[in-house]
N, C-alpha and C positions, 0 to 999 in steps of 0.2 A: 504493500500500500504506500502511495505517496503521502508523506506527512502534509497535513493542511498547513499552508504557508503562514497563517496568522496564529498558529497555536501557541506561539511564545510572545504574542503582543500583550501589552499591559497598559491600561486596562481595555475592556471592550469599548466603552464609551468615554467621552470626554466631559469634564465638568464645565458648566457655563451658566450664564444668567438666564432668567426666565425668557421664554421665546417672545411673549407679548412685549415685554420691555425692550428687548433687542430690536424688534421690528419697528417700534416707535422711534428708537434712536436712529436706526438706519434711514427711515423715511425722513426724519428731521435733517440729518446730515446731507442726504441726497437733495432735499429741497434747497439747502443752503448752497450746495455745490452747483446745482443745476442753473440757478438764476444768473450768476455772472457769466457762465459759459454761453447761455442763450443770448444774454445781452450783448456780448462781444462778438458773436458769430456773424461774419459778413453774409448778407443775403444777396447782394448783387455780385454775381460771378462772371460778368461780361468780360471779354478780352480787354476792353478799355480800362475797366476797374482793376483788373489784375495787374495790368501794366502800371497803372497809377500807384498801386500799393507797393509794387516791387521796385519801382524806379526811385533813385535818391531824390529827395526834395531839393529844389533849387535854392541856392544860398540867398539870404537876405543881404548879407554884407559882402565885401570884396574878398577874393581868395587870398590866402596867405602869400605874401610876396617872398621872393628869394632872400632879400635882405633880412626880413623878419625871421624867416626860417633859420638862416645862419646865426642870427643873434640868439634865438631861443636855444639852438643846439650848443652854442659856445657857453651860454650861462649854465646849461645842464651839465656840460663837461666840467666846468669849473667846480660845480657843486660835488660831482662825483670824485674829482681829484682831491678835494678837501676831505671827503669821506674816506677815500683810499688811504690817506696819510695816517688815519687813526684806526683803520679797520684791523680786525683780527686776521690771522693768517688764513683761516678757513674761508673768509669772505673776499679776499683780495683777488682771487682768480676771476670771480664773477664780475667784480667791479672793473677790473682791467679790460675784460671782454666788452663790457658796456661802453667804456671810454673809447676803445678801438672802433666800435661801430659808429659812435658819434663822429670821430675823426674822419671815417670813410664818408659819412653823409655830408660833412662840411667840405670835404675835398671834391665831392660830386653832387652839388646842391640841386641841380635841375632834376635829375632822375629821382633823388630822394624826396624832393618837394612834390613832384607829381604823385609819387606813391603815398605821401602824407595826405595830400588833398583827396585822393581817392578814398583813403581810410576815413578821413573826416566826413566825406559825403556818405559813406556807408554807415558811420555812427549816427549821423543826423537822421538818416532814413530809419535806422533801427529804433532810435528814440521815438520817432513819430509813430512807428507801428506798435511798439511795446509799451509806450508810456501813456496809454489812454486813461490811466487813473492818476496821472501826475498833472498838476496845474499847468495850463498852457504857458503862463509867464515863466515858470521854471524851465520848461522845455526850451523856450526862446532864449533864456539866459544861458543855458548850457550850450545851445547852438552858437550863440555869439562868442562864447568863450572858446569853443572848438575852432572857430574860424580865426581866432587870435592865437591859436596854438596851445590853449589851456584845456587839458583833458580832465581836470580834477572834478568839475561839476558834472560832467557826463558820467564819470566813474561813480560819483555819489548816487546819481539817479539810477544807474544800472544796479548798484548794490541794493537800493530800495526795491526796485522791481524784482530782483532775485529773491529778496527776503519774503516779499508777498507771494511770489510763485511757490516758494518752499512751503509756506503756510498752507496753500491750497493743496500741494502734494501730500502734506501730512494729513490734512483733512480727508483727502481721497483715500489714503492708506487706512485711516481709522474706519472709514465707511466700509471699505473692502473687508477689513478684519471683522467688523460687526456682521456683515453678510455671511462671512465664514462661520461665525458662531451660531447664527440662525440655522444654516444648513447642517452644521454639526449636531445641533439639538434635534433636528428632524431626520437624522441619520441619512442625509444626502451627501455621502462622502466625496463623490466626484465633484459636486458643486462646491463643497467646502474647500476641497483642494484647490480649485480654480480661484476662489476668492482669497484664500490665504496666500497663494502664490503671488497674486496681484499686490496684496498688501506688502509682502516681503520684497517685491521688486521696487515698489514705490518708497518703502521705508524699511530697510533690512534690520529690524530690531531683533533682540533675542526672542521675544514672544512671537513675532510674525514668522521668523525662520523656523522656530520649533513647530508651530502649527502647520506651516507649509510642508515641512518634512513629514510630519505625522500623517497628514491626510493625503499627500501624494502617495505615500506607502500604502495607506488603506485603500486608495482608489486603484492601486495596482501599477502605478508608474514608479518603479523602483529606481530607475536612473535619475529621474527628477528629484525623488526623495533624497537620494544620496548627494545630489548637488546642493540641496537646501541644508542637509545636516552637515555637510562639509563646511559650508559657510557659517553655520551655527557654531561648529567646533572652533573655527578660526576666531570668531568673535569672542567666544568664551575664553580662549587662550589669551587673547589680547586684554580682556578684562581682568584676568587673574582672579576670578571668583571661583573658589574650589567646588562649591555645591553646583553652580551652573556648569562648570567644566565636567563634572561627573555625569550630569544629565545629558550634556552634549555628546560625550563619549559613548554613552549608552545608546543614544538616538542614532548616531552614525554607525555604531556597530550593528544595530537592527537592520539598517538599510544595506550595509555591506554584506551581512549574512544573506539577505534576500537575493542579492546578486550572485550568491554562490561562493563568495570569498571568505571561507570559514576561518582560516588561520588568522587573517587580518582582523576579523570580527572578534575572535577570541582574545587577541591582544588588547583590543579596545575595551572589551568588557572587564578584563582583569585590571586594567589601569583605572577604570571607573570604581571598581571595588576597593582598590587601595585607597583612593580618595575618600570613599564612604567610611571606611574603617576609622580614618583619622578625623572625620567630621560628624556624621550623623550616627555612627556606631552600628554594630552588627545586629541590633535588635529592632532596627527601623524598617517599616514596610518597604521603603524604597530600596533598602539593601536586599530585601527578599526579591524584589523585582529584578535587580541586577543578577542575583544568584540564579533565578529562574531562567533568565536570558542566556547567561553563560552556560548553564546546563544544556540548553537547546543547541548551541553551537558545538558543544562537546559531543552531544549525542549524534549530531549530523556528521561527525568525523568517526563514528563507530565506537566511541569509548563509553559503552553503555553503563557499566558499573559506576564509573566516575560521575556520569550524568545523573544516575539515580540518586547518588548520595547528595549531590547539589540540589536536586529537585526536592528531596525530603527535608533538607535543611530550610529551603525557602518555604515549604509547606508549613513547617512548625512555626516559623516567624509570623507568617500570615495568620495562622490559627490564633496565635497569642495576641496579635495586634488588631486584626480586623474581624475575626470570628469565622465560624464555619458556614455562615449564611451569606457571605459577601461574594460578589462576582469574581473578585481576585482569587478567592479560595477555589472557586470552580476552575479557574485557569490552572492553578497548581495541580488540581486533581487530573485534569485533562492531560497536562504535560507529563506528569508522573506516569499516567496510564500509557502514554506513547512509548516510554522507555521500558516499562514493564512488559508491554506487548512485544517490543523488539527483542526481548530476551526469552520469548516463548511462553510467558505466563499469562495465557489468554483469559482465563476466568477471572483472575485478579484484575486485569486491565479492564475487562468489561464492567465489573463492579464499580471501578473508579469512574469510568465514563458515565455510567448511569447516575451516579451520585452527583457528578458535575452537571448533568442535564437537569436534574431535579432542582438544583440551586438556580440554574439559568431560568427555568420556567417561573420560579418565584421572584426573580429579580429583573432580568433584562427582557424576558418574554420569548415566545417561540417564533416570532418573526424577525428576530435580531440576527445579524451576520454571525455573532459569536455563538449563537445556538446552533447555527448550521455547521460551524467548525466541529463542535462536539458530536453532532449527528454523523458527519462524515467519518470521524475517527471511530465512533462506535460501530458504524457499518463495516469498517475495516477489520475489527476484531471479531465481529460476528461472521464475516466472510472467512476469516482464518480458521474458524471452528466448523466450517462446512455448511452453515445455514445460509445458503445462497439467496433463497427467495426473500428472507427477512432482510438480508444485507442490501439487496436491490431496492427494496422499498425505502430503506433509510437513505441510500445514496440519492434516490430520486427526490425525496423530501428535502435533502440538503441542497440539491440543484435548484429546486423551485424557490427556496428562500434566497439563494444566491442570485438567481435571475431577477428577483424582485428588489434586491437591495444593492449588491455590488455590481450587477450587470454581467452580460455574457462575454465581455472581453477582458475580464479580470483574471490574473494568473490563478487565483484561488478557485475560480469557476473551472478553469482548465484542470486543476488538480482533481476536482470531483468527476469531471468527464473522464480523466485518465483512470481513476479508480473504478468507475462504473464500467468502462471499456474492458479493463482487465477481468472484472467479474463476468461480464458477458462472454469473454473468451473462454473462461473456465467452464462455462455452461454449454460450450460448443456453438455459440452464436458468433461465428468468426466475422461475418459481414457487418453485423451491428457493432461488434467490438471494434473493428477497424475504423468504422465511421466515427465512433466516439473518440478513439485515440487520435485520429487524424485531425479532428476538430480541436481537440486539446493541444495538439502539436502546433497548429496554426496560431493559436492564442499565445502559446509560449514563445514562438519565434517572433511574434509581433511585440512582445513585452519584456522578454528576458534577454540577457547577453547570449550570444551563440554558443558559448562554452559552459552555460549553466548545466549542472548535473541533471536537472529535471528533463531537459531536452533529450539528453542521451538515454535516460531511463524510459521515456515514452517511445523513443525509436526502438529500443530493445524490445519493448512489449509488442510493437507493431511487427517487427521482424520475426517474433516468436509465433505469430498467428499462422495457422495453416492457410493455404491459398483458398480463395472463394471458389465454391463449386459452380460449374457452368450451368 
């Protein structure tokens, strides 16, 4: 049986604010954002208007003369030479280069002046286009200063425009993050992934990168998730916040494992655990999460006894801190069952899966993607005991939940297709089995790296099927 890919995720669902409140906040933010964008959007897109917008505005005053240009450059050169005389060694090279450039412009003033006038015209046109919230008299003052060779007022105005635009970007990022929280609460993981990714692109904060990573992974885009978690890890390392660093290491390890890079993921998990021991301690629920995830990647490398020990340690911590009725405890039971099953103790594994499903029914419900994970894994151990008809029903139920929640192009959906295909093959239904396995292979090839072990495993299963009868 292929291991269900989310079996080591923690937790099934994310915490968030009430949906109604979030929707109200998102609508308010969208209303605020929408107004200035509509107000400033040009409605006349005729060629004449486009040309007028793009063309530099004609100067009100005379162009900068050659004599004025040389005078300004000589004054600037004198200022830089005075600065150079007192500069630190690290600054001298840059100052010397700037002085050399000024000397070149003074020696060839006509060419340099023409370039300067073109730049001034460009800056005037840019001020006219982008400074619609700046008072006209300030724009005019900056243009007059530009024509006299003084760029300082224009620089001040551009800084002001930049600051205002940055505020709008931050507001847009907060709105996107809010929409992600709404989608998360409604278990629309693909939508949440898109919203959080947009928030992270606009404002790559720790919170936005973490959410973007988590929901890209949940929606099945493991490469995108690894990109977000890699950025999250770099940010945490720069902040030098140990608790955040541990979380970022764990998150990047999750995505690295999903891409089939087990040794790298194990190293990241162990690094996170070292930080946890020194900060939150070994009795903390988050420490149990790290142990659980380390156990999963150890198990994926075939070290079953070691993995079982780690799973049981995580289970005990979760029992003591969260209780036996918590969804996280169901995850512990499911994952322990996987490694128990891998060692051939099928009845024990089946009991653990059924106990996990009982907790899930009472907490996350039977329509949740996490419930489908345990159904898929229970089907595998039922199949291993030869109860094929019962296993087929469980696999089909897990597929239906997956179709309604994570969608038919998610790697986890492909996992279930592959497991059902293998079962059909064992029942002698080679044509149906091949169809299921090939459908799963198509999804894997579209979503996983070409060297991922799941692709090789499904190909092995396809090759093992007898040829279809004529």
